[in-house]
MARVOKOL-405009 format. One record per residue: residue in one letter; x, y, z of N, C-alpha, C, O, CB in turn. Coordinates in steps of 0.1 Angstrom, whole numbers, plus 5000, padded with zeros to 4 digits. Atoms other than C-alpha are relative to their C-alpha. Glycine has a CB too. Layout:
aXYZXYZXYZXYZXYZ ...
***
This chain:
m498849934994663066371547500150144995500450235003501249924996 d499949865006663066671523499050095006499250215008499949994985 n501149924994659766791538500450055014500150165018498749925001 k499549964987661266791573501050115000500950215008500649885008 i499049895002664167001562499450134996499750245002501149964990 l500749885004661867241545499250075011499250195013499149974988 v500849954989659667271575500950075011500650185016499249895007 y499049944991662667331598500550134995500750235003501149905003 a499449885006664067591574498950125001499350235005500449984986 v501149904999660667781573499950045015499750165017498749944995 v500249964986660367771611501250095005501050185012499949875009 i498849924996663967901616499950144994500150245001501349934995 v500149875006663368181591498950085007499050205010499749994985 a501149934994659968271607500450055014500150165018498849905001 v499649964987661468281642501050115000500950215008500649885008 t499049905002664368491630499350134997499650245003501049964989 v500749885004662068741614499150065011499150185013499049974987 m500849964989659768751644500950075011500650175017499249895006 a499149944990662668811668500550144995500650235003501249905002 w499649875005663969091646498950105001499250225005500549994985 a501149914999660569251644499750055015499550165017498749944994 v500249974986660169231682501050095005500850195012499949875008 t498949924994663569371690500050154994500350245001501349944997 t500149865005663169671666498850075005498950195007500049994984 t501249934994659669741679500250045014499950155018498849914998 i499849974986660669721715501150105001501150195010500449875008 g498949905000663869911708499550144999500150245003501049974989 g500749875000661470191700500550094989499950104979500150065013 k499649895009663370471684501049964990501949884992500550115009 t499050025010665270471652501250085004501250165013499550054986 s498849934997668770611651499850154999500250235007501149964991 a500349855002667470951638499250055012499450165016499350024987 e500849964988664870961666500850015012500650115020498849905002 k499149994988667570891692500850134999501050205009500849875001 d499249885001669771161678499250135003499650225010500550014985 q500849884997666871411679499750015015499750125020498749984992 y500250014985666071301715501250075007501050155016499749865004 y498949954993669571371726500350154997500850225005501349924997 q499949865004669771701707499150095008499450205012499850024985 n500949934992666671811724500450025015500350125021498649945000 l499550004986668071721758501250105001501350175011500549865005 a498949915000671271911750499650145000500150235007501049974988 q500549865001669372221741499350045012499450165016499150014988 q500749974988667372201773501050025012500650095021499049905003 s499149994989670472181795500750144999500850204989501149895000 d499349874999672372491806501350004992501650104986500450035015 s498850005007675572381790499949974985500849994977500949895006 g500250045014674072261757500649874997500649824986500650104991 c499450145002675671921763499149895005499549775002501350005008 g500850114994672971731780500649955013501550015018499849894990 d499550064988673571501809501349934998501349834991498949905006 l498750055002677271431810500349885008501449835008501050115002 n499950134993676671131833499249894994499349784998499650025015 d500850095007674270961810500749934988501250004979498750074994 t499250075010675970691789499450024986500250034976500249855004 g500649985013673470721761500350144994500650154982498549985001 n499749875004674071091759501550014996501850084986499750115010 i498649995003677871051760500349934987501149974979500849935011 q499950065012677570801732499650084988500250094978499349865000 h500549915010675571041712501050114997501350144985498650075004 l499049905002678171311717501249954992501750024984500550065014 s498950065007680871071706499749974985500749964977500449885007 h500450025014678971011673500150134992500150124980498649944999 h500049875007679171381665501250085006500950195011498750075001 p498949944992682671471679500350154995500750235003501249924999 e499749865005683171781656499050105005499350225006500150004984 k501149914995679871931668500150015015499850125020498649944996 y500150004985680271841705501449995006501549935017499149895005 t498650024995684071861710500150065015500650005024501050084991 e499949934986683672111740499249925010499649915022499550144999 c500750094991681071881755500849885004500849845016498649974994 i499350124997683171571752501250035010501549955019500649944987 k498949964991686071761769499550015015500350005024500650134996 k500549994987683771811799499649875007499449865019498850095000 v500450134995682871441803501149945009502349955005499649914989 d499150074991684571261832500649884992499949814985499349945012 p499350105008687271031816499549865002499349784993501450015003 q500550134997685970721834498649984994498349874988500049985015 k501350015006682370791823500149984985499349904979499150125004 f499850015015683570841787500449864996499949804987501050104996 k499550145004685370511787498949905002498849804994501249965009 e501150094998682370331802499050014988498549904984499350035013 a501049985011680070481775500549964986499849904978499550145000 v499550025013682270461745501049894998501249834987500750134996 g499050115000684870201754501450044995502249954992499549894990 e498749955004687770421745500450115009499650195014500050054985 d499549894992689970661764499750134994499850154981501649995002 k500549885006688671011760501150084993500950134982499550095011 d498949935006692071171752500449944987500650014977501250025009 s499650075013692870901726498950024990499250044978500249855003 f501249985009689370941711500150144993500050154981498749995008 l499949865006689771321707501250014990501150074980500250105012 k498849995009693271281692499749924987500149974976501349945007 s500350085012692071011668499150084990499150064978499449875003 k500949925008689471261656500650134995500050214988498750035007 g499349875004691971541652499550125008499550235003499950024986 l500649894992690371751680500850035012500450125019498649965004 
***
């Protein structure tokens, strides 16, 4: 009986570790790499804000509100809410911006 429990425990741990490894590998970029990616896109755009319709970019802007305040103000309120899950005006007020 004890051997069965040990085998099941090892299998569960192995599956968990494999799932974590696959998702982090498939996810591709680390947080720092994603930040760099969106910063590069912002620099390439005319406004310096990147694509204000891209939810990933909007999320990136919201993670750095003091740096991208003017960009956040340009985002459509509905798009902002879809990307961040919070009302844009409330978000800006909560950050003191």
